[in-house]
N, C-alpha and C positions, 0 to 999 in steps of 0.2 A: 559614465556607463552607456552603451549603445540600447537603442530600442530593443533590440533582440534581448541583451542582457536584463534588461529591466522586464520585459514580459516573462522570461524564465523566473526571475525573482519575485515578481509578483504570486506565482503560483505557490510559492512557500507563504502559510499562512499560520497563525496561531488560530485556537480554537473561537476566538471571538469573529475574528474575520472570515475563517471557514463557515460558522452559521450564518451570517450576513449573505455570503456568498451562494449557500445551499439555499437560502429563502428566497434569493434573486432568482435563481435557477428553478426552485419548485414552483414558484407563481407563474412562470411563463409556461409550467407542463413538463419541465425537464424530468426525465428517469434518472435518478441518482444511484451511481452504482459504486461500491467501497469495496476495498481490499486494502490487505496490511502485509506487513513482513520487516526483516531487517535490510533487505537487499545491499548486505554488504559488498560482495563482488558481483556487479551485475555480468548475466550471462544468456544464452539463447532461451533457457528454460523462463527466466525472468522476463524477457521481452514477449515472449509468447503468452505467458500467463496476463500481462498488462493488455497486450491487443487484444486477447479474447475477452477479456474483462469489459475493456471498453465499447466491445461492439454488444454488451448487455444493456447497454443504456445510452443517455445523452452525456452525461458529466462521470468522469471516471475522479474519484477521489482517493489516493496512496494515503493510509496511517504508517507512519515510519516510526519503528521503534528507536528512541533517543540510545545515546550511546551507553548510559547505563544501565538500560533494559537490555540491551543486545549481549552486554558483558555476564549481566546474571543469568540469561538464558543459553550464551553459548561458550560462557567460560572467558577465563582472563585474556587470552589472547585475541580476543573478539571484540569490537570490532577492527576490520582491517582498514576500513576507510572510516574516517570521522562523518558524524551525523550531517555536520553542513555539507561535506562531500556528497554524500548519498542523496542528500536532498536534493542538490545542485543536479545531479545525475538523473534522477527521477523526474523533476521538473523539467528537463531537458527536452524528456520525450514528447512527441506531439501526442500522443494517445491520453496523456496524463492532463486532467485539468486542475488539479490542485493536490497539495502535500501537508501535510500536517503531522507534526511529532507527537508522540506519547510515551508517557515516563514510564508507566505502569506494564508490566508482563503481558497483559493482554489490551487489546483495544476495547474492551466491554464500555469504557466510559465515552470514548468518542464514537462508538457506534449508536451507541443509547444517544447521545447529543444528535447525530447527524440523523438519525432515522431513515437510512438509505433504503432506496427500492428495492436493491439487489445486493446481496453479500456474497463476496468471490472468495475461494480458496483454492489453494494447490489440491494435486493429488494425493497429498499423504493425508487427507482430512477425510472424514466422514461428515455426511450433514450434522450427526449427533455429536461430533465432536468441535464444530465449528463454535468458536464464542461469538456470541451473539445472535446465534441463528434463530433461537426463539424468540426473542425480542424483535428480531425483522419479521419473523412471520408472523407475530402477534399483531404487526401493522397491517399486515396483508401484503408484505414482500417476499422474495425469494431468497434461497441460498442456491448457488451454484457451485458445484466442485469442477475445477479444470483440471483434466490429467496431466500429470507430467510428462514433461519430453525426457525421453529416457537418455540417460548419460549425461545430464547437466545438473550438479549440484555444487553450491558454494564450498561446502566442507571437502568434496571430492578434488576441487579444484586446489584449494590449500594443499592437500595432500600431495597431489602430483608436483605444485610448485615447490614443495620443501623436498622433494625427492631431488630438483635440478643443482 
């Protein structure tokens, strides 16, 4: 494995490793940003969200729905890309510092464990509907909603592909 491949692989962490990583960054004064999603087929909207999320702090952590979670949320035909592939794609992005899977339908347990300074969600959410918003704000953190880029969604991509 090359150094670059190892660097990418090291960004994919279990919860224990992630908590050690977050602690090491937090004691240095880093502002921790968290977002989550399925990220099944990466598209312009995902890249826009992640780049803007990274600008909200120093360290960007992405919570990634595990395959079973995606299937429960999106249906039996999903995910298109398996969790290991999705994690590798997200970890390959320079703006992402760490990736961690969660098996549950929501990332609440992960958010409570990390205690991010900033919680990011996409434009289909309101602050009131963001899982973990209350917990993050109670610790002095903030919730940021990043508007969608019109015309981009995984579901619409899948629909278009099926037409071919």
